N, C-alpha and C positions, 0 to 999 in steps of 0.2 A: 505494501500500500504507500503511495503516495507522504512523506510528508509536507503539511503546510510549511512554507517558511515565513516566521514575524518577523516583526519588525517592534522594537519597542522605542515608543516615546520618552523619555523622564527616566532617568536612572536613582528615582529617590526611594525612599522606604517602603513605599506599598507596590513597587517595580520589584525593589530589591527580595522582600521579605515574600510575596503573591505573586507575582504575575513570573520572574523569572524563576524560581523554583518551581512553578506549578506547568508550565512549558515546555521545561526541561525535565520535565516527571512524567509528561504524556506520552500516548504510543503515537500520537497523530499529529504534531506539532514537533519542529525544531528553532532555533533560536538563530536565526541568519545575520542578525544583524541592530544595535543599541545605539541611542541615540542620546545627548546631554549637551547642554552647553559647557556644561564643565568638563574639559575634555578629557582632565587625569582621573575622572569618575567614569565617564564613555571606556575611556580604556581600558581600566579593571575590570570592569562585568563583561567587555569582547574579548578578553584575554581569559577571563574566568568561561565562560561557556562560546568559546571558540566563532567567533560570531565577528561581522563589522563594524567598527566604529563611525558615529557620527557625528559631529556637533549642531549641523544643520539639517532640520527635520524635513528641509524639500529635496534636498539632496539622497535622503534616505527613500522617499514618495517615489523620486526617478526612477530608482532598483526595479529591474522589468523582475526579478526573482522574486519580491518579499509580495506573499500572497496576504497578510492579514498584518496590522497593528495595534499593539495596545497603545493607547493616549495615558500616558499617567507625569501630567504635565499638570502647574498650578491651574486654577478652575477656569481662570482668562482664557488661558491657550486652548482647553476642550473642542470648543466650537471651532474657531478656525482649522487648526490641526485637525481634526475628524472629518469638515469638511474638505480640505485639502487632502485627507486620506480617500475619501472616497470618490473623489473626482479623478482620482491616480489609477481607480479601478481597484482600491483593496478593501477587504472588510476590516468591520473598524469594532474593535473591545475597549470603552471610552470609561474612566473611572468619573464619579459620582463626584457632584452634581452633574447631571450630562452639561448646564450653558448655566451664562449668569445672565438670561432671560428667554421669556416665553419665545422671542423672533429667532433668538440665537436656536433655540432646541427645534422651532420648524424648518430652519436654513439648511439643521442637520438631517433630520427627516427627508426635506426634499432631494436632499443628494443622496442620500440611500435609496431614494425610488429610483430615481436617475440613472443612476450609476449601476442597478439592478444587487447591489450586492450589502453584505448583511451589518447592518449598525446595534450593537447591544451595550447596552450600560450596566455597569458592575453592582448593578445589587447583590450583594453576596447574601446577606438577611434572607434571602428567598430560599437558599439550598442549604440553611442550618435545619438536621435532623428533627428536633424539636416543634419549627415554626413548623417547618412540610407536614409532619404528624398531628399537629392542632388545627392544621388547614383543612385535612382531611377529614376530622371530626367534626370540626364545625359546618363544613361542606354536606357532611351526613345527618346534621342535624343531632349530636350527641347535644349538644348546650343548649340548644332549642333558639328563641327567639333569644337575639343577643342585645343586652341591656345598654351595656358601656363598656370599657377599657381606660387601661390608664399604663402607658411606657416609657422607658429612659432609655437615655442609651448618654453614660457620664464616664468622664475618666482627668487624668490629671492635666489635659492635653497635650496638643503637638510635641512641645519642644524633649519632650521623655522619647517620643519616637520616628518624631522629622529627622533625617540627613542634614540638616540641617539646623539643628535646635530651636535654641531661645530665639535664632537670626532667619526662623524659616518664614516662608511665603505665607506661610497660613496665617501670617497675625498682620499683613499686607493688604489691606483693601486693593488696592490696586492691581493686586494681582488674585487674590483669594475670592474679592467679592461677599464673600460672608462670611462668618464664621464656623461657632459649632453647631449652628442651623444647618449649615451647608453643610459640615463634613460629620454629623452625627444624626441630628434630626432629618435631613432628607432620610436617613438609612429606616429610620422606624413611619415617614410617611408611608415609605414604599412596601413595609411590610407589613403597615396594617391596612392597606388597600388589597395587599396579595391575600391576608385572612382574612377580613371582611366581604372580600368580594365584592368590594363597593365601592363609587368614589365621595369623596368628603366635596359639601356643598358650603359650608361655612367656619369659618378660623376667626378666632381670639388668640391676639398673642402678647404677649411680655418680652421683649429681648431686650438682654440687657450688656453693658461690659463694667464686669465686677472684678474676678480676679486677676487677670492679664491688663495690669495700666498702663503697657506699653503699647500692645494691641491696638486697633483700630478697626476691629471689626469685633460682634457679640463673641461673650464667652458662654452665656449661660439664657437660657430660656424655654419659657412653658408657654403650651398651646393649648386652648381649648379647644376640640375639632367636633364636629357635627359631620353625619355622613346624609345623604342623598334621603336614606331610610329614617333617618332618627338618631340612629347610632351616637351618642357622647360621651368624650374621654377627654384624657388628658395626654400630653408627649411633652417630658421634659428632654433638652438637652445640654450637657456642659461639659467644660474644661475646666470647669473648680470641684470635683472629686478627689479631694486627695487621698483616698484610701484604695480601696480595691474597685476594679471598674463594677458600671450597673449596667446591664445589658437586659433590661428583663420585662417585660410582657405578661399584663391579667389582664383576660378577657371574662367576665360577667354577663352569665346567659342564665336563660329560664330554665333550665335543667343543671346546669354545672357551672362551677369556676374553671379557667385554667390557669395554669401558671407555669408561663416557658420562661426557663432562664432563671427563675425567682429561686431557687435551691442548689445549693452546691453540689451536693449528691446527684439529684436527679431532674432533668434537663426542661421535664414536664410533668406535671401533677394536676388531676383532675380530680376537684373538689366536689360529686356529684349532690344532690338537693337533697335525695333519699338520707344524707351519711356516707356513702360510700365513696375513697379514697381508690384512686388509681395512680401510682410511678411507673413514669415511663424514665429506664437508663438509659440516653440515648448517644450519648456521645458528646462533647462538651460545644458551646459554639465556638467561633472564628475568635480568639482576643490577639489582643498585643501582647500579652501576656503569655508565660510559658503555659505549658496543659492544654491552651485551645484546640480547638477541630485542625487537622492538620491542612487539610485542603478545603479552601472557598468552596470547589465547585464551579466556580463562576467559570477558568479557562476551559476544565474540561470542556462543561456546556458548549460555549463559544467554539470550540473547536469541530466538537460533533453535529453544531448547527450546519458548520462551514461543507464538514463534509457529505454531512447529507442534504444537504441542500435544505434543509429548512429554516424557516422564521427563528431566529431564537425566544426566549422566556418573557427578555426584557427587553424588548426592542426600544426603539428610538418613543414611540412612541407613549410606552410603560412611563419612560423614565421622564416625559413631557411632563404627566401629569403629577408626579411625585414633586417634580421640580415648585408647578405648581404651587399646591400646597404650601412649599417654604416662602416664595416669593408672597403670594394671600399672608402670610406671617409676619414677616417684613413689615408691609402694606399695613398689618393692622396695630404693630406696634406704634406707628411710626404718626399713623392719623388717630389712634384709640377709636379703634371704631373694630365691629364687627363685619369683615370680609366677604365678599360672596364669589367663589370659584365657578368661573366661567369652564 
């Protein structure tokens, strides 16, 4: 079987810890080229994976050998790099948030449509075993009518994770566009849309910069969300959780409460209204800390989608819907109004 030849644009931490090792482990892909504006960094990974090194992404995209690219750049470059790649006939896996505006997201989707190539957004929470199981149980009616939810994603911040530490682009508005809400909150809007099987209609939010005093983006946000059918709940995204990472979600239904990634031993606990409790050990969620899920599932799914000629589970249209919730939360915080999501 011919292996897909992959180019990786941006050699920061997400590329180093997720994309590169997962492509390297894939039976269907090989890393053909890497690109970073930091030449030394690009050369390190080129040597490690026996790949070509570039410092200009347009030169990488001109390489006819490359079938697909991962876009692992700062947020403000997601759209322009992805669009350029699609226009060059490459399939694209883009990190989240997919863009910095709805207009950019629409341009990405249109570029994918015109090129006939796949565009997938790297929302890895859909591939977490507990989340997949909870989706299955909710769809089967195990929880009955869903009333409410609460979800959180918080840790100490990108400085402990990013390749550039405290000097990271994550803290610079002109490069990141959005802080914890874009880094963490968009994961949870996507997860909730996936679990509940419906769209959000309204959002109210408080978005603050409280712990990262040198940053000009948000580091703590709390949102109240309402779905089209009237399910309401809260979403918290924060870089100010100084101890253990919180990545939990709780779904409150008519027949059961589902606790996802809320217990250190059991990744899913279902507490039924009749008093019965079922605990699932499904393997830990992917985390920046040691001991988490080893593979995100994202790379395998992307590669398989291309090889089989199928649309991926999270195409650009899905990424845009999750992005729109975040954009509405920002608008709500600024206007002090409940915002309807179009």
